[in-house]
C-alpha positions in Angstrom: 12.8 2.3 -19.9 13.0 5.8 -21.7 15.6 6.0 -24.1 17.7 8.7 -24.5 19.7 10.3 -27.7 22.0 12.4 -25.4 25.0 11.0 -24.6 25.9 10.3 -20.8 28.1 12.8 -18.9 27.3 12.5 -15.2 26.8 9.5 -13.2 23.9 9.0 -9.8 24.2 6.5 -8.0 21.1 5.7 -5.5 22.0 3.2 -2.8 18.9 1.1 -1.6 15.7 1.1 -2.6 13.6 2.8 0.1 10.4 4.8 0.1 12.4 7.5 -0.8 14.2 6.4 -3.7 11.5 4.7 -4.8 9.6 7.7 -5.1 12.6 9.6 -7.3 12.7 6.7 -9.5 9.0 7.1 -10.7 9.7 11.2 -10.7 12.8 10.4 -13.0 10.9 8.2 -15.2 8.2 10.7 -15.6 11.0 13.4 -16.5 14.4 12.1 -17.1 17.3 14.7 -16.8 19.1 14.2 -20.5 23.1 13.1 -19.9 22.5 11.9 -16.3 22.9 7.8 -16.2 21.0 6.9 -13.1 22.0 3.4 -11.0 20.1 1.9 -8.3 21.9 -0.6 -5.9 19.9 -3.1 -3.5 20.1 -6.5 -2.4 17.2 -7.7 -3.9 14.5 -7.1 -7.0 12.2 -5.7 -4.5 11.5 -3.6 -1.3 8.8 -4.0 1.0 6.6 -1.3 2.1 6.7 -0.7 6.0 3.2 0.5 6.1 1.6 -2.5 5.0 4.0 -5.1 6.9 1.6 -5.7 9.9 -1.2 -6.0 7.5 0.6 -8.6 5.7 2.1 -10.4 8.9 -1.9 -10.8 9.9 -3.0 -11.9 6.8 -4.9 -8.9 5.4 -2.7 -8.4 2.5 -0.4 -11.0 -0.4 3.1 -10.4 -0.3 3.0 -8.7 -3.3 0.6 -5.8 -2.0 3.4 -4.5 -0.2 6.3 -5.2 -2.4 7.7 -2.4 -4.8 9.0 -3.8 -7.6 11.9 -2.1 -8.2 12.7 -4.0 -11.5 9.8 -2.6 -13.0 10.4 0.8 -11.7 14.2 0.6 -12.7 13.1 -0.1 -16.4 10.3 2.9 -16.3 12.9 5.3 -15.1 15.6 4.0 -17.5 17.8 2.8 -14.5 20.7 0.3 -14.5 19.7 -1.9 -11.6 22.3 -3.4 -9.8 21.1 -6.4 -7.5 23.6 -6.8 -4.5 24.4 -5.4 -1.3 26.4 -2.2 -0.8 29.0 -2.8 1.4 31.0 0.4 1.5 31.8 4.0 0.0 35.2 5.0 -1.1 35.0 9.1 -0.8 38.5 9.5 -2.4 37.8 7.7 -5.4 34.1 8.1 -5.8 32.9 4.6 -5.6 30.5 2.4 -4.1 31.7 -1.1 -3.4 29.4 -4.2 -3.7 30.4 -7.8 -3.2 31.8 -9.9 -5.9 31.6 -7.0 -9.0 33.8 -4.1 -9.6 33.3 -0.5 -8.0 30.3 1.3 -9.3 31.8 5.1 -10.0 29.8 8.1 -8.9 29.6 12.0 -9.8 26.7 12.1 -7.2 24.9 9.6 -4.8 22.3 9.3 -2.7 21.7 6.8 0.4 18.5 5.2 1.2 19.0 1.7 2.9 17.0 2.0 6.2 18.1 0.4 9.2 18.3 -2.9 11.3 16.6 -4.3 14.2 19.5 -7.2 14.1 21.1 -7.5 18.0 24.5 -9.0 17.7 25.2 -8.1 21.2 22.7 -10.6 22.2 24.3 -14.2 22.4 22.5 -16.6 20.2 20.1 -14.1 18.2 21.9 -14.2 14.8 21.4 -18.4 15.0 18.1 -18.5 16.6 16.1 -15.0 15.8 15.0 -12.5 13.0 15.1 -8.9 13.1 12.0 -7.3 12.1 14.4 -5.2 9.8 14.7 -5.5 6.7 11.2 -6.4 6.3 11.9 -8.5 3.3 13.6 -11.1 5.1 11.4 -11.1 8.1 8.5 -11.5 6.3 9.7 -14.5 4.8 10.8 -16.6 7.7 7.3 -15.6 9.3 5.7 -17.1 6.5 7.9 -20.0 6.7 7.0 -20.4 10.2 3.3 -19.8 9.6 3.0 -22.6 7.1 4.2 -25.1 9.9 1.7 -26.7 12.1 0.7 -27.2 15.8 0.5 -25.2 18.8 3.1 -22.1 18.5 4.8 -19.7 20.8 6.0 -16.3 19.6 8.5 -14.0 21.5 8.9 -10.3 20.1 11.6 -8.3 21.7 11.0 -4.5 21.8 7.9 -3.2 23.5 7.7 -0.1 21.1 4.8 0.9 18.5 6.2 -1.9 16.2 7.0 -4.2 18.5 3.3 -4.3 19.5 2.0 -4.2 16.1 3.7 -7.0 15.1 3.1 -9.3 17.7 -0.5 -8.3 17.5 -0.6 -9.3 13.9 1.1 -12.5 14.3 -1.6 -13.5 17.1 -4.4 -12.7 14.5 -2.6 -14.9 11.7 -2.3 -17.8 14.1 -5.6 -17.7 15.4 -6.7 -17.7 11.6 -4.9 -20.5 11.1 -6.4 -22.1 14.0 -3.3 -23.0 15.8 -3.2 -22.2 19.8 -0.4 -19.6 20.5 1.5 -18.0 23.4 2.5 -14.4 22.8 5.2 -12.8 24.8 6.0 -9.1 24.2 9.6 -8.3 26.0 10.6 -4.7 26.7 14.0 -3.7 29.3 11.7 -0.7 30.4 8.1 -0.1 29.9 6.1 -0.9 26.6 5.0 2.0 24.6 6.1 5.0 26.1 6.6 6.8 22.6 2.8 7.2 22.7 0.6 9.5 24.7 -0.9 7.8 27.7 -4.6 7.6 26.3 -3.0 6.1 23.3 -0.9 3.6 24.6 -3.8 2.8 27.1 -5.8 1.4 24.3 -3.1 -0.6 22.5 -2.2 -2.1 26.1 -5.9 -3.3 26.1 -5.6 -4.9 22.9 -2.4 -6.6 23.9 -4.5 -7.9 26.7 -7.0 -9.0 24.7 -5.0 -10.7 22.3 -3.9 -12.7 25.4 0.4 -11.0 25.1 2.2 -11.9 27.8 4.0 -8.5 28.7 7.4 -9.1 30.0 8.8 -5.3 31.3 12.1 -4.4 33.0 13.3 -7.4 31.7 16.8 -7.8 30.1 17.2 -10.6 27.4 20.6 -12.6 28.3 20.3 -15.0 25.4 18.6 -17.0 22.4 18.5 -20.4 22.2 16.9 -22.8 20.3 14.0 -23.3 22.7 13.4 -19.4 23.5 14.2 -16.8 25.3 16.6 -16.5 28.2 15.7 -13.6 30.8 17.0 -12.5 34.0 16.1 -15.5 36.3 13.8 -17.0 33.8 13.2 -18.5 30.4 10.5 -17.9 28.0 9.8 -21.1 25.4 9.5 -19.4 21.7 9.4 -21.3 18.5 9.4 -17.9 16.7 11.9 -15.0 18.3 12.0 -11.6 16.6 13.8 -8.3 17.7 12.2 -5.1 17.1 13.8 -3.3 19.7 15.0 -0.2 18.0 16.3 1.4 15.3 20.3 0.8 14.4 22.3 1.8 11.7 24.0 -0.6 9.3 27.5 -1.0 10.3 29.4 -0.4 7.2 28.0 3.4 7.4 30.4 4.0 9.9 33.4 3.3 7.8 32.2 6.1 5.1 34.1 9.0 6.7 30.8 10.9 6.7 29.6 12.8 9.2 27.5 10.7 12.0 25.2 10.5 14.9 25.5 7.3 16.6 25.7 6.0 13.4 23.7 7.6 11.0 24.5 10.1 8.4 23.8 13.5 9.5 22.3 15.5 6.7 21.7 19.3 6.2 18.2 20.8 5.0 19.2 20.4 2.0 19.5 16.7 2.4 23.0 16.6 1.6 25.7 14.7 3.9 29.2 16.2 5.2 30.4 15.5 1.3 28.3 17.4 -0.8 28.4 14.6 -3.6 26.3 12.4 -1.4 22.6 12.8 -0.3 21.0 10.7 2.4 17.3 10.0 3.3 15.0 8.2 5.2 15.9 6.1 8.4 19.4 5.8 7.7 19.7 9.8 7.7 20.0 11.8 11.1 18.4 15.6 10.9 20.4 17.7 13.6 18.4 20.5 12.2 15.3 19.1 13.3 15.7 16.0 15.0 13.2 13.5 14.9 12.3 9.9 15.7 12.4 7.2 12.8 9.2 6.8 11.0 8.5 5.8 7.3 6.5 9.4 6.9 9.8 11.3 6.7 10.9 9.4 4.2 8.0 9.6 2.3 7.9 13.4 2.9 11.8 13.8 1.8 11.2 12.4 -1.8 10.2 15.5 -3.7 12.7 17.4 -2.2 15.4 14.9 -2.6 14.4 14.4 -6.3 14.5 17.9 -7.1 17.7 18.7 -5.2 19.5 15.5 -7.1 18.2 17.1 -10.3 19.6 20.4 -9.8 23.1 18.9 -8.5 23.5 17.1 -11.9 22.5 20.2 -13.5 25.2 22.2 -11.3 22.7 25.1 -11.4 19.6 26.6 -9.3 18.7 26.7 -5.5 18.4 24.0 -3.9 14.8 23.4 -1.7 14.9 22.5 2.2 13.3 20.0 3.8 11.4 20.9 6.9 10.0 17.8 8.7 6.6 18.6 10.3 6.6 18.4 14.2 3.7 16.0 14.5 2.1 13.2 12.3 -0.5 11.0 12.1 0.4 7.8 13.6 -1.8 4.6 12.3 -1.3 1.6 14.1 -2.8 -1.7 13.0 -4.3 -3.9 15.8 -4.2 -7.7 14.6 -7.8 -7.7 13.2 -9.1 -5.0 10.7 -9.1 -2.5 13.3 -6.9 0.1 14.2 -5.3 3.1 16.5 -5.1 6.4 15.2 -3.0 9.2 17.5 -2.2 13.1 16.4 -2.2 16.4 18.5 -3.0 14.5 21.5 -6.4 12.6 20.7 -6.5 9.2 20.4 -9.3 7.4 18.3 -9.8 3.8 17.3 -11.9 1.2 15.4 -12.4 -0.9 12.2 -13.0 2.4 10.6 -9.4 3.9 11.4 -8.1 0.3 9.9 -10.0 1.5 6.5 -8.7 4.9 6.6 -5.0 3.6 7.0 -5.7 0.8 4.2 -6.6 3.5 1.9 -3.6 5.8 2.5 -1.3 3.0 2.3 -2.9 1.3 -0.8 -2.9 5.2 -2.6 0.8 5.1 -1.9 1.5 1.8 -3.2 -0.6 2.3 -6.6 1.3 5.5 -7.3 4.6 2.8 -7.5 3.0 0.0 -9.1 0.3 1.8 -11.7 3.1 3.3 -13.7 2.0 5.7 -16.4 2.4 4.7 -20.0 5.1 6.6 -21.7 4.0 7.8 -25.4 5.9 6.5 -27.9 7.7 8.8 -30.5 4.8 9.2 -33.4 5.9 7.4 -36.8 7.2 9.8 -39.6 4.3 10.7 -42.3 5.1 10.4 -44.9 6.7 6.7 -44.6 7.5 3.8 -46.9 5.0 1.2 -47.1 5.7 -1.3 -44.3 7.2 0.8 -41.7 4.1 1.1 -39.6 4.1 -2.7 -39.2 7.5 -2.4 -37.7 7.8 1.2 -36.2 5.4 0.4 -32.8 7.2 -3.0 -31.9 10.1 -2.9 -29.6 12.9 -5.3 -30.4 14.0 -7.7 -28.0 17.4 -7.9 -26.3 19.6 -11.2 -26.3 18.9 -13.9 -28.4 15.5 -12.6 -29.0 16.9 -9.9 -31.5 18.1 -12.6 -33.7 17.7 -13.2 -37.2 15.3 -16.0 -38.1 16.7 -19.6 -38.9 15.3 -19.7 -42.3 17.0 -16.3 -43.2 20.5 -17.8 -41.5 20.2 -21.1 -43.4 19.4 -19.1 -46.7 22.5 -16.9 -46.3 25.4 -19.2 -44.5 24.6 -22.8 -45.9 25.9 -23.5 -49.3 24.1 -26.5 -51.2 20.9 -27.8 -51.7 21.1 -29.9 -48.0 20.7 -26.4 -46.4 21.2 -27.9 -43.1 22.5 -26.0 -40.0 26.1 -26.3 -38.8 27.6 -27.3 -35.6 27.3 -24.5 -32.4 31.2 -24.2 -33.0 33.2 -24.4 -36.4 35.9 -27.4 -36.6 39.3 -26.3 -38.0 42.3 -28.4 -38.1 45.5 -26.8 -38.0 49.2 -28.4 -37.9 47.4 -31.9 -36.6 45.2 -30.1 -34.0 41.4 -29.6 -33.8 40.5 -26.4 -33.0 36.6 -25.2 -32.4 35.6 -21.4 -32.8 32.5 -19.7 -32.2 31.5 -15.9 -32.1 28.7 -14.5 -30.4 27.3 -11.1 -29.1 24.3 -9.7 -27.7 22.2 -6.5 -27.4 21.3 -5.0 -24.2 18.8 -7.1 -22.0 19.9 -5.5 -18.7 21.3 -2.0 -18.2 23.7 -3.3 -15.8 27.0 -3.7 -17.7 28.4 -6.4 -15.3 25.3 -8.6 -15.5 25.2 -8.0 -19.3 29.0 -9.0 -19.7 27.9 -12.2 -17.3 25.4 -13.0 -19.7 27.2 -12.6 -23.0 30.4 -14.3 -21.9 28.3 -17.6 -20.6 26.1 -17.6 -23.8 29.2 -17.4 -26.0 31.1 -20.1 -24.2 27.9 -22.3 -24.3 28.8 -22.9 -28.1 32.3 -24.3 -27.0 30.9 -26.3 -24.6 28.4 -27.7 -26.5 31.1 -29.0 -28.3 32.7 -30.7 -25.9 35.6 -28.2 -26.1 38.0 -26.3 -23.9 37.9 -22.3 -24.1 41.6 -21.2 -25.0 41.7 -17.5 -26.4 39.2 -14.6 -26.5 38.5 -11.8 -28.4 36.0 -9.1 -27.3 33.7 -6.8 -29.3 32.0 -4.1 -27.4 29.7 -1.2 -28.5 29.1 1.0 -25.9 26.1 3.5 -25.7 27.3 7.3 -26.3 28.8 8.8 -23.3 31.6 11.1 -22.3 35.0 9.6 -22.2 35.0 9.6 -18.4 31.8 7.6 -18.1 32.8 5.5 -21.2 36.1 4.4 -19.2 34.3 3.5 -16.1 31.9 1.4 -18.0 34.7 -0.2 -20.2 36.5 -1.0 -16.6 33.5 -2.6 -15.3 33.1 -4.7 -18.5 36.5 -5.8 -19.2 37.2 -6.6 -15.4 34.1 -8.8 -15.2 35.1 -10.5 -18.6 39.0 -11.5 -17.9 37.7 -12.8 -14.8 35.0 -15.0 -16.4 37.2 -16.0 -19.3 40.1 -17.1 -16.7 37.8 -19.1 -14.7 36.7 -20.9 -18.0 40.6 -21.7 -18.3 40.7 -18.9 -21.3 42.6 -15.3 -21.8 41.5 -12.3 -23.4 43.9 -11.8 -26.1 42.3 -8.6 -27.9 39.1 -7.2 -29.2 37.4 -4.0 -30.8 35.3 -1.1 -29.1 33.2 1.6 -30.4 30.3 3.5 -29.5 26.9 3.1 -30.6 22.9 3.4 -29.8 23.1 0.7 -27.3 25.2 -1.4 -25.4 26.2 -4.8 -27.3 28.8 -7.2 -26.0 30.3 -10.1 -27.9 33.2 -12.6 -27.8 34.9 -14.6 -30.2 36.4 -17.7 -28.8 38.8 -20.3 -29.5 38.9 -23.6 -27.9 40.6 -27.2 -28.5 38.7 -30.4 -27.9 40.2 -33.8 -26.3 39.2 -36.5 -28.4 36.4 -36.1 -31.1 34.1 -32.7 -30.7 30.3 -33.6 -30.2 28.3 -32.4 -32.7 24.6 -32.1 -34.3 25.1 -35.2 -35.8 25.4 -38.8 -33.6 22.2 -38.6 -31.9 21.0 -42.7 -31.8 17.1 -43.8 -31.3 16.7 -44.6 -27.9 19.0 -41.8 -26.4 17.8 -39.8 -23.4 17.0 -36.1 -24.2 18.5 -34.3 -21.1 18.1 -30.6 -20.7 20.2 -28.5 -18.3 18.4 -25.2 -17.7 14.7 -24.5 -17.8 13.1 -22.5 -20.9 11.6 -19.2 -20.5 14.0 -16.3 -20.5 12.9 -14.8 -23.9 9.0 -14.3 -22.9 10.4 -13.1 -19.2 13.0 -10.8 -20.8 10.2 -9.7 -23.3 7.2 -8.9 -20.3 10.1 -7.2 -18.3 10.6 -4.5 -20.9 6.6 -4.4 -21.3 6.2 -4.0 -17.5 4.7 -7.3 -17.1 6.9 -9.4 -15.4 7.5 -9.7 -11.6 10.8 -8.6 -10.6 11.7 -11.3 -8.9 11.3 -13.7 -11.4 13.4 -11.6 -14.1 15.8 -11.4 -11.1 15.8 -15.4 -11.1 16.1 -15.6 -15.0 19.2 -13.4 -14.9 20.8 -15.5 -12.0 20.0 -18.6 -14.4 21.2 -17.1 -17.5 25.0 -16.4 -15.7 25.3 -19.8 -14.6 28.1 -21.6 -16.1 27.7 -24.9 -18.5 31.5 -25.9 -18.0 30.5 -28.5 -15.4 27.5 -29.8 -17.3 29.8 -30.1 -20.3 31.9 -32.3 -18.8 29.0 -34.3 -17.3 27.6 -35.0 -20.5 31.0 -35.7 -22.1 29.5 -39.2 -23.6 26.6 -37.5 -25.2 26.2 -38.7 -28.8 25.0 -35.3 -30.1 24.7 -31.6 -28.2 23.8 -28.4 -28.6 23.0 -25.2 -26.6 19.8 -24.0 -26.5 19.7 -20.3 -27.5 17.7 -18.0 -30.3 16.0 -20.7 -32.1 13.9 -22.2 -28.9 14.2 -25.9 -27.7 12.3 -27.2 -30.6 14.5 -25.3 -33.4 17.8 -26.6 -31.6 16.3 -30.0 -31.3 15.3 -30.0 -35.0 18.8 -29.1 -36.0 20.1 -32.5 -34.2 17.4 -34.5 -35.9 18.2 -33.2 -39.2 21.5 -33.7 -38.9 21.5 -37.4 -37.2 18.8 -38.3 -39.3 16.5 -39.1 -36.3 13.4 -38.1 -34.6 12.5 -37.3 -30.9 9.5 -37.5 -28.4 9.3 -34.6 -26.1 6.9 -35.3 -22.7 5.9 -31.8 -22.3 5.1 -31.8 -18.4 8.8 -33.0 -18.2 10.1 -30.1 -19.7 11.1 -27.3 -16.7 10.0 -23.7 -17.3 11.3 -20.4 -15.3 9.1 -19.5 -12.8 6.6 -16.6 -13.9 7.0 -17.8 -18.0 3.9 -19.8 -18.2 1.6 -17.1 -16.9 3.3 -14.6 -19.2 3.0 -16.8 -22.1 -1.0 -17.1 -21.3 -1.0 -13.4 -21.4 0.4 -13.5 -24.9 3.5 -12.0 -24.0 6.0 -13.2 -27.0 9.9 -12.5 -27.9 10.4 -10.7 -31.2 11.9 -13.9 -32.9 8.8 -15.5 -32.0 7.0 -16.0 -35.3 10.4 -17.1 -37.2 10.7 -19.8 -34.4 7.2 -21.0 -35.2 7.2 -21.2 -38.9 9.0 -24.3 -38.9 6.3 -26.4 -36.8 3.2 -24.8 -38.4 1.2 -27.6 -36.8 2.2 -26.7 -33.1 -0.2 -26.7 -30.6 -1.6 -23.1 -29.8 -1.0 -23.0 -25.9 1.4 -21.5 -23.4 3.6 -24.5 -23.0 4.2 -25.0 -26.5 4.9 -21.5 -27.2 7.7 -21.8 -24.6 9.1 -24.5 -26.4 10.0 -22.2 -29.1 11.1 -19.3 -26.6 14.3 -17.9 -27.9 16.7 -18.3 -24.8 19.8 -16.2 -23.9 22.5 -18.3 -22.3 20.5 -21.4 -22.5 21.2 -24.7 -20.9 22.7 -27.8 -23.1 20.6 -30.1 -24.7 22.1 -33.4 -25.1 21.2 -36.9 -26.5 22.8 -39.2 -23.8 23.3 -43.1 -24.2 20.6 -45.1 -22.2 17.9 -43.6 -20.2 20.3 -40.7 -18.9 20.0 -41.4 -15.1 23.5 -41.3 -14.5 24.2 -37.6 -16.3 20.9 -36.8 -14.6 22.0 -37.3 -11.2 25.3 -35.9 -11.5 23.9 -32.5 -13.0 21.3 -32.4 -10.2 23.9 -32.6 -7.8 25.9 -30.1 -9.2 23.5 -27.5 -9.3 21.6 -27.8 -12.8 18.4 -27.8 -12.9 18.4 -30.7 -15.6 15.5 -32.9 -16.9 15.2 -35.6 -18.9 12.8 -34.3 -21.3 12.0 -37.0 -23.9 13.8 -39.4 -25.9 15.5 -39.9 -29.7 13.2 -42.0 -31.9 13.1 -42.9 -35.6 11.7 -40.7 -38.3 14.5 -38.2 -39.5 13.0 -34.6 -38.4 9.8 -35.6 -37.0 9.4 -34.2 -33.4 6.3 -35.4 -31.4 5.6 -33.8 -28.5 3.6 -35.5 -25.9 
């Protein structure tokens, strides 16, 4: 992320992670506009590049090869990434609506959400078929089908270029898997009418060689679990796909923006009928120069879109016009590593055309994957001794930014024992036993809603670790410098989210404090009650089962994300785990002899606290410890959280390996660690049944403070 010392004054929201917006993000990372806050909204952490999809289906490319990692791009561009599908725009309020979160306000917006090939008008399509677009869902469904065994029957609805390209790719993949296959291509009219005759004949010949049965002039009546029902006969099919023409996403029709057949009409500057909103890619229609839907236009619109958004945010300058070419090079994969080319009436085919297409596609993707390393500001010179040791290290967010346990114990603990206290303070007032805790987190994600969810669950974890029930909450917020209007928007997103989470936990926000500073920091002070005796760090007994309710690795994954090394899907999965409530887990572990939540000091640090307070030891079975996807790989690359050296200090004999390193990885909103009576079978089964990725990771032993890793 490119930090900015300039206060934010304008909000630009990009709706969709299509080809145009991906390139806008790269341009923005190279040259951000001071004062502009950029937000990207997309259903998932990646976006598939359509040009390489047939190659992936055929088995020539891995899934990673055709995926644009929007998490990495957003970090590079200093962009808030909101993972969720847009479902509406309120023009009067200037807001984008996303399910399960407060509206996102904008000053300018751009829409690049592509199209869908879903066919809701065909009975049974939604239940028994998969549309070719959106690409991500289709690619995942195909790989799942390809992993099955035995003879296969595949039906493709739509006899255009896309349908032909995909059925050829499927046939090749099935032949490579040594699965006998029946392939069907279904078209209401005549197949391949968009191609000139010579190219259409070449592609028809390829379909014939691949054994594809053409069904032309065929109307699809229904999709059943057994296949496709046509006029007068049925086709047996195990996998049915729809690629019959483009359809706009239905919610665009409700925006009030000018449209043609559901597509947003844009002017040569790529603006819609509302000058605050731009659009690009397949979701847009160019009445000034009508063209068929093709990814090449989205790619070529990107530089114009980036420049015009920049000028609109500045409210200065003359916008650039987009002039699409009249014809473009069409390169069509034909299953094997051979392709068809067509332009200006010329038709050509062969393996050399596929290699040409491959070079073009890889060059495009390399621009979005191999992001340039932006230089950090140079350290001042002269400078104080020791400044060089810290100046080039990026401080982690979340719990990775905490002080080490040694410094905290020295400052907070009185007396010679220097034992850590419980997760929350126990206070008796008027005969009632109350638990109090406070916690705050510095930004690990630029999305304030996700950050609020993580910070809230993180703070609540201290109360739940004691077996308490939260009652009253105070908030403490530091917002980045921004205009009053943007500050109000951000505060509304945070407080709307925080109130919902705390009310779901049984508590109310009763007050708090705000200020502006260098970065987003969110904290909560929580008061709760305990029914019966609170569960503390003392009380673990030899023979107790050690149960962990969340996998480890969030510290390494967040450090990897900051460095641009973590996969976007892994980061998104880690954030999803961080917002998981531990309320039900606390209830299911109410009989635990001792319990804590695993946060900044890592699993071993918090287990050590239980051992010291309970005067016991512990044995950890390393292969039983669950780790988040991607964490082990990053740890093997040497990725470490800022707090790693402090967390390792109490364990000088810890083995030097990726798995051992993750045992001291600082967790943000980590799981509960409980010393449960007996073998823990009953609470573990209940936790797994409730949706927790819980595991029995070891046992409590004799020997005060001794932790053995098996």
